[in-house]
Each structure stands twice: as structure tokens, then as C-alpha cells.
DOVEX-160833 format. One line per 8 residues: number of its first residue (from 0); their letters; for each residue x, y, z of N, C-alpha, C. Coordinates in steps of 0.05 Angstrom, whole numbers, plus 32768, in hexadecimal, padded with zeros to 4 digits. Layout:
REM DOVEX-160833
NUM> A> X:Y:Z:X:Y:Z:X:Y:Z ~ ...
REM end
This chain:
REM DOVEX-160833
0> MSGETQKL> 83BA:81A2:811D:83B7:818D:8108:839E:817E:810C ~ 838E:817B:80F7:8374:816D:80F9:8379:814F:80FC ~ 8365:8141:8106:8367:8124:810A:836C:8116:80EF ~ 835F:8121:80DA:8363:8115:80BF:837F:8118:80B5 ~ 838B:8130:80BA:83A6:8135:80B1:83B9:8123:80C1 ~ 83B4:811F:80DA:83C4:810E:80EB:83C3:80F1:80E1 ~ 83AB:80E8:80DA:83A6:80CD:80D0:83B5:80C9:80B5 ~ 83B3:80DD:80A4:83C2:80DC:808A:83E0:80DA:808F
8> NQVNDSLK> 83EA:80E9:80A2:8406:80E8:80A8:840E:80CC:80B2 ~ 83FC:80BF:80C1:8401:80A3:80CA:8402:8090:80B3 ~ 83EF:8094:80A0:83EF:8083:8088:8409:8086:8078 ~ 8411:80A0:8075:842A:80A5:8066:8443:809A:8075 ~ 8443:809C:8090:8459:8090:809F:845A:8072:809C ~ 8442:8065:809B:8441:8048:8096:844C:8041:807B ~ 8445:8051:8067:8450:804D:804C:846F:8050:804C ~ 8479:8064:805A:8496:8068:805B:84A4:8050:8067
16> RKFKDRKL> 8498:8045:807C:84A4:802E:8089:84A4:8015:8077 ~ 848D:8011:806A:848B:7FF9:8059:849C:7FFB:803F ~ 849D:8013:8034:84AB:8017:801A:84C3:802A:801D ~ 84D5:8024:8031:84EB:8037:8037:84FF:803A:8020 ~ 84FF:8027:800D:8512:8028:7FF7:8508:8039:7FE0 ~ 84F0:8044:7FE2:84E4:8053:7FCC:84E1:8071:7FD2 ~ 84E3:8081:7FBD:84DD:809E:7FC1:84BF:80A1:7FBD ~ 84B1:80A5:7FD3:8493:80A5:7FD2:8488:80C1:7FCC
24> VFGSGFVG> 8471:80C1:7FBE:8462:80DA:7FB9:8446:80D5:7FC5 ~ 8440:80E5:7FDA:8427:80E2:7FE8:8411:80F2:7FDC ~ 83F8:80EB:7FE3:83E1:80FA:7FDB:83E3:8117:7FE6 ~ 83D4:8129:7FDA:83D4:8145:7FE4:83BA:8152:7FDB ~ 83B4:8168:7FEA:839C:8177:7FE3:838D:817D:7FFD ~ 8373:8182:7FF9:8361:8189:800F:8359:8170:801E ~ 8360:816F:8038:835A:8157:8048:833C:8152:804B ~ 832C:8167:804B:830F:8163:804D:8301:8162:8033
32> AKVVFVGE> 830F:815A:801E:8305:815A:8002:82EC:8149:7FFF ~ 82DA:8152:7FEE:82C3:8142:7FE7:82C9:8131:7FCE ~ 82DF:8138:7FC0:82E8:8129:7FA8:8305:8122:7FAB ~ 830B:8108:7FA7:8327:80FF:7FA7:832C:80F3:7F8B ~ 8342:80FC:7F7F:834C:80F1:7F66:8362:80DD:7F6C ~ 835E:80C5:7F61:8372:80B0:7F65:837F:80AA:7F4A ~ 8398:80B1:7F47:83A7:80AB:7F2F:83B5:808F:7F31 ~ 83C6:808A:7F1E:83D2:806F:7F1D:83EC:806E:7F2D
40> APGQDEEN> 8400:807D:7F25:841A:807E:7F32:8427:8098:7F2A ~ 8438:80A3:7F3B:8447:80BB:7F34:8459:80B5:7F1C ~ 845C:80CA:7F0B:846F:80C8:7EF5:8488:80D8:7EFD ~ 8499:80DE:7EEA:84B1:80ED:7EEF:84AB:8109:7EF9 ~ 8497:8117:7EED:848F:8132:7EF6:8487:8131:7F13 ~ 8476:811D:7F1A:846B:811B:7F35:8481:8116:7F49 ~ 8494:8104:7F42:84AA:80FE:7F54:84BB:8117:7F58 ~ 84C1:8125:7F43:84D1:813D:7F45:84C4:8153:7F56
48> EGKPIAGN> 84AA:8156:7F53:849C:816B:7F62:8491:8162:7F7D ~ 8491:8147:7F81:8487:813C:7F9B:8468:813F:7F9D ~ 845A:8140:7F86:843D:8143:7F86:8431:812B:7F78 ~ 8418:8123:7F80:840C:810B:7F73:8405:8110:7F56 ~ 8402:8129:7F4D:83FE:812E:7F31:840B:8149:7F2B ~ 841B:8149:7F15:842B:8161:7F0F:842E:8164:7EF0 ~ 843B:817A:7EE9:8441:817E:7ECD:8428:8184:7EBC ~ 8429:817B:7EA3:8412:8180:7E90:83F9:8171:7E99
56> KAKLLHQL> 83FC:815A:7EA6:83E5:814B:7EB0:83D6:815C:7EC5 ~ 83E5:8169:7ED7:83D9:8179:7EEB:83CB:8191:7EDF ~ 83D8:819D:7ECB:83CC:81B4:7EBD:83B2:81AD:7EB0 ~ 83B1:8196:7EA3:8398:818D:7E96:8383:8187:7EAB ~ 838A:817A:7EC1:8378:8173:7ED6:836C:818D:7EE3 ~ 837D:81A1:7EE7:8374:81BA:7EF3:8362:81C9:7EDF ~ 8368:81C7:7EC5:8357:81D3:7EB1:833B:81C5:7EB1 ~ 833B:81AB:7EB2:8322:819C:7EB3:8311:81A3:7ECC
64> LKTAGINK> 831F:81A6:7EE2:8311:81AD:7EFB:8304:81C9:7EF8 ~ 8314:81DB:7EED:830B:81F7:7EEA:82F3:81F8:7ED7 ~ 82F5:81EA:7EC1:82DF:81E9:7EAD:82C5:81DE:7EBA ~ 82C9:81CA:7ECB:82B2:81BD:7ED8:82A8:81CE:7EF0 ~ 82B7:81E2:7EF8:82AF:81F3:7F0E:82B4:81E7:7F29 ~ 82CA:81D7:7F2B:82D2:81CA:7F44:82EC:81D8:7F4D ~ 82ED:81E1:7F66:8304:81EE:7F71:831B:81DA:7F75 ~ 8332:81DE:7F68:8348:81CB:7F6A:8354:81CB:7F86
72> NKVYFTNV> 834F:81DF:7F96:8359:81E0:7FB1:8347:81D1:7FC5 ~ 8331:81C7:7FBB:831E:81B8:7FCC:831D:819A:7FC6 ~ 8331:8191:7FB7:8332:8174:7FB0:834C:8168:7FBA ~ 834E:814E:7FB9:8366:8140:7FC3:836F:812E:7FAC ~ 8389:812C:7FA9:8395:811C:7F94:83A7:8107:7FA0 ~ 83A6:80EF:7F96:83B8:80DA:7F9F:83BC:80C6:7F88 ~ 83CD:80B2:7F8D:83D2:809C:7F7A:83D0:8082:7F87 ~ 83CB:806D:7F78:83CB:8052:7F83:83E8:804C:7F8C
80> LKYYPSAL> 83FB:804D:7F79:8417:804A:7F80:8421:8064:7F8A ~ 8433:8064:7F9D:843D:807D:7FA8:845A:8083:7F9F ~ 8463:8074:7F8B:847E:8079:7F81:847E:8077:7F62 ~ 8493:8083:7F56:8496:8083:7F39:84A2:8068:7F32 ~ 8493:8057:7F24:849D:803C:7F1D:84B2:803B:7F07 ~ 84B8:8052:7EFA:84CA:8055:7EE4:84BC:804E:7ECA ~ 84C4:805C:7EB5:84B7:8058:7E9B:84BB:803C:7E90 ~ 84CF:802F:7E9A:84D7:8015:7E8E:84C8:7FFD:7E9B
88> KVPTAKEI> 84BC:8002:7EB2:84B1:7FEB:7EC1:8493:7FF0:7EC8 ~ 8483:7FDE:7EBF:8466:7FDF:7EC7:8464:7FD1:7EE2 ~ 8456:7FDE:7EF5:8453:7FD2:7F0F:8443:7FB8:7F0D ~ 844B:7FA4:7F1D:843D:7F8B:7F1E:8424:7F8D:7F2E ~ 8412:7F7A:7F2A:83F9:7F7A:7F39:83FF:7F78:7F57 ~ 8414:7F69:7F5E:841B:7F66:7F7A:8425:7F81:7F86 ~ 8435:7F8F:7F76:843E:7FAA:7F7F:8427:7FBD:7F84 ~ 8414:7FBD:7F70:83FD:7FCE:7F72:83ED:7FC7:7F8C
96> KSYVPFLK> 83E9:7FAD:7F8F:83D9:7FA3:7FA6:83E6:7FAB:7FC1 ~ 8400:7FAD:7FC2:840E:7FB4:7FDB:8408:7FD1:7FE4 ~ 83FF:7FE2:7FD2:83F9:7FFD:7FD8:83DB:8002:7FDE ~ 83CA:7FEF:7FD6:83AD:7FF2:7FD8:83A4:7FF7:7FF5 ~ 83AE:7FE8:8009:83A4:7FEE:8024:83A9:800B:802D ~ 83BF:8017:8024:83C6:8032:802B:83B3:8046:801D ~ 83AC:803F:8004:8399:8050:7FF5:837E:804F:8002 ~ 8375:8037:800A:835B:8035:8018:835A:8044:8032
104> EELKTINP> 8370:8043:8040:8372:8052:805A:8372:8070:8054 ~ 837F:8078:803F:8380:8095:8038:8364:809E:8031 ~ 8355:808E:8021:833A:8096:8019:8327:8096:8032 ~ 832B:8083:8043:831A:8082:805B:831F:809C:806C ~ 8338:80A5:806D:833F:80BD:807D:8333:80D6:8070 ~ 8335:80D9:8056:832B:80F0:8048:830C:80EF:8048 ~ 8301:80D8:8045:82E4:80D3:8046:82D5:80E4:8031 ~ 82DC:80E2:8017:82CF:80F2:8003:82B3:80E7:7FFC
112> LLVVTLGN> 82A4:80F8:7FEE:828A:80EF:7FE3:828F:80E1:7FC8 ~ 82A3:80EA:7FB9:82A9:80DF:7F9F:82C7:80D9:7F9C ~ 82CD:80C2:7F8F:82E8:80BB:7F88:82E9:80B8:7F6A ~ 82FB:80C7:7F5E:82FF:80C5:7F41:8319:80B7:7F3B ~ 8317:80A0:7F2E:832F:8091:7F27:8338:809A:7F0B ~ 8352:809F:7F09:835E:80A8:7EF0:836F:8091:7EE4 ~ 8363:8082:7ED2:8371:806C:7EC5:836B:8051:7ED0 ~ 8374:803C:7EC1:836F:8020:7EC8:837B:8017:7EE2
120> MALNGIGM> 8394:801E:7EE7:83A1:8015:7EFF:8393:8021:7F18 ~ 838A:803A:7F16:837B:8046:7F2C:8361:8038:7F31 ~ 8353:8031:7F1B:833A:8023:7F1D:833E:8007:7F2A ~ 8353:7FF9:7F22:8359:7FDF:7F2E:8361:7FE2:7F4C ~ 8370:7FF8:7F52:8379:7FFD:7F6D:8362:8002:7F80 ~ 834C:800D:7F76:8334:8012:7F85:8325:7FF8:7F8A ~ 832B:7FE4:7F79:831E:7FCA:7F7C:830B:7FC2:7F66 ~ 8309:7FD3:7F50:82F8:7FCB:7F3A:8309:7FBD:7F24
128> RQPLDNVH> 8300:7FA6:7F1E:830F:7F96:7F0A:8301:7F97:7EEF ~ 82FC:7FAF:7EE5:82EF:7FB2:7ECB:8300:7FC3:7EBA ~ 8300:7FBF:7E9F:830E:7FD1:7E8E:8302:7FED:7E8F ~ 8313:8001:7E90:830B:801D:7E92:82F8:8024:7E7B ~ 82FE:801A:7E63:82EE:8020:7E4C:82D0:8019:7E50 ~ 82CB:8005:7E61:82B0:7FFB:7E66:82A1:800C:7E7B ~ 82B0:8019:7E8D:82A3:8025:7EA4:82A8:8043:7EA7 ~ 82B9:804F:7E97:82BF:806C:7E9B:82A6:807D:7E99
136> GRTFNLGS> 82A5:8091:7EAA:828E:80A3:7EAA:8275:8099:7EB8 ~ 8275:8080:7EC1:825F:8075:7ED0:8265:8076:7EED ~ 8251:8077:7EFE:8256:8078:7F1B:824F:805E:7F28 ~ 825E:8058:7F3D:825B:803F:7F4C:825B:8046:7F6A ~ 8249:803B:7F79:8248:8040:7F96:825B:802D:7FA3 ~ 8270:8037:7FB0:8282:8026:7FBE:8280:802A:7FDD ~ 8268:802B:7FE6:8264:802E:8003:8264:804B:800C ~ 827B:8054:8016:827C:806F:8021:827F:8084:800B
144> YELLPTFH> 8285:807C:7FF2:8288:8090:7FDD:827E:8085:7FC2 ~ 827A:8097:7FAF:8273:8090:7F94:828D:8090:7F84 ~ 8290:807D:7F72:82A8:807B:7F61:82A1:8085:7F45 ~ 82B2:8096:7F3A:82AF:809E:7F1E:82CA:8099:7F10 ~ 82CB:8082:7F01:82E4:807C:7EF3:82E6:808D:7ED9 ~ 82FE:8097:7ED3:8303:80A4:7EBA:8320:80A0:7EB1 ~ 8327:80AD:7E9C:8342:80A9:7E91:8357:80BB:7E9F ~ 836F:80B3:7E9D:8385:80C3:7EA9:838B:80DB:7E97
152> PDHALKDS> 8390:80F2:7EA2:8397:810A:7E92:83AE:8105:7E7E ~ 83C1:80F4:7E86:83D8:80ED:7E75:83CE:80E2:7E5A ~ 83BA:80D0:7E5C:83AD:80C4:7E44:83A0:80D9:7E33 ~ 8392:80EC:7E40:8384:8102:7E32:8397:8115:7E24 ~ 83AF:8118:7E2F:83C3:8129:7E22:83CD:811E:7E07 ~ 83CA:8103:7E04:83D4:80F6:7DEC:83BD:80EF:7DD8 ~ 83A4:80F3:7DE1:838E:80EA:7DD0:8376:80FE:7DD4 ~ 8370:810D:7DBF:835B:8122:7DC1:833F:8116:7DC7
160> QIKKILEL> 833A:80FD:7DBD:8320:80F0:7DC3:831D:80EB:7DE1 ~ 8333:80E1:7DED:8333:80DB:7E0A:832F:80F6:7E19 ~ 833B:810B:7E0F:8339:8125:7E1D:831B:812E:7E1D ~ 830D:812A:7E07:82F1:8131:7E05:82E0:8120:7E19 ~ 82E7:8106:7E1B:82D9:80F5:7E2E:82DE:80FE:7E4B ~ 82F7:8105:7E50:82FF:810E:7E6B:82F0:8128:7E72 ~ 82ED:813A:7E5F:82DE:8153:7E64:82C1:814D:7E6B ~ 82B5:813A:7E5C:8299:8132:7E62:8297:8125:7E7E
168> DFIKLKKL> 82AB:8115:7E85:82AA:8108:7E9F:82AD:811C:7EB5 ~ 82BC:8132:7EB1:82BF:8146:7EC5:82A5:8157:7EC8 ~ 8296:815A:7EB3:827C:8168:7EB4:8269:8156:7EC5 ~ 826B:813C:7EC0:825B:8129:7ECF:8263:812A:7EED ~ 827D:812C:7EF2:8287:812E:7F0E:827B:8146:7F1C ~ 827A:815D:7F0F:826F:8175:7F1B:8251:8171:7F21 ~ 8242:8165:7F0F:8226:8160:7F14:8222:814D:7F2C ~ 8233:8139:7F2D:8232:8126:7F44:8237:8134:7F5E
176> LDSKEA> 824C:8145:7F5D:8254:8154:7F75:823D:8166:7F7E ~ 8231:8174:7F6B:821B:8186:7F71:8203:8176:7F7D ~ 81FE:815F:7F72:81E7:814F:7F7C:81ED:8144:7F99 ~ 8206:813E:7F9F:820D:8134:7FB9:820C:814A:7FCE ~ 8212:8163:7FC6:8213:8179:7FD9:81F8:8186:7FDC ~ 81E5:817F:7FCB:81CA:818B:7FCC:81BA:8180:7FE4
REM end
């Protein structure tokens, strides 16, 4: 087991201790990933499958990765919240904040070149307090990685305009990745 995998297991164990009353869904993917996708929170599909992104959202995300020429097996997926908050309840700012230290530790362990936030809650969880509409598709240097905020695939499944924007953002992601690896 690599040191990074061990460290991630420690982060997950800390989460289990702090949130023992919740069914948690941890991040997954390639531990040495150059790109980490940060979603908002698991939904019913994610909780059922135990994956940070599942169902039609995962299909769309994998399609976007394939179109952009990014290997889906070489990226890492996680969420700000690690549990399904239920369709009836919007997580409070305090709840979201309670998961942020774990997300930061997870990112530090993976040590990606690029972090792509999917949706407003993910953007806020990373520490940017700007509306996604104002910043999507732009890059921001956050020290050890570049941030590329974009829309959540769930939003794109419901709105064809958002899907087009998401496709363009993924093309930009591929260009960024290529420039970082050059």
C-alpha cells in the first residue's frame, strides 16, 4: 500500500469517527491523479453504489472525459460532503464547513495539478466565495494546484445550454492538463 493510499485511509477513518451516524461515501479513483473532480454531495445513486459519482451523472462525466481525451482511470473523484443529505434537506453552511478540513487533507494527499469543482457547493467547499456563473471555465492558482470551476453534470443533464458550457470547460481542462505536463 502506497503512503498516499495509507494517508487517504487515515483521512477516511477520521471521517468515520467524526460522522459515525452517517453512511459515508468516500472519494475514489487514481491516487496519483493529476486531476481531481470535487462534486457537491452524494445523491441517492452515489449512496446506493458507494461511489462519489454514479448513475447518469457518472455516464455524462465519463463521456466528457472521453471527448476531451482524458483517461477516466487516471483521475480522482470526491465530494465536499461525504454523505447523502436527502432530497428534502439542503446542507447548512456549518455542515458543509465541518467536511472541508477532510477535503483539504484529501487534496493534499492526492496532490493534483488541477482541481475541477462541479457546482456551487464544491466551489465554496474549496474556499471560493464567488457565484459559479461568474467564474466557471476560468482558472485560479490555489498554491499547489490550479482550480477550474464548472457546472455539476446533474445540472447539465437538465439543461442543454449548461451541457454545452460543460463540454467547452472540459476541452479547456484538457488543454490545461497538456500545458502542465509539457
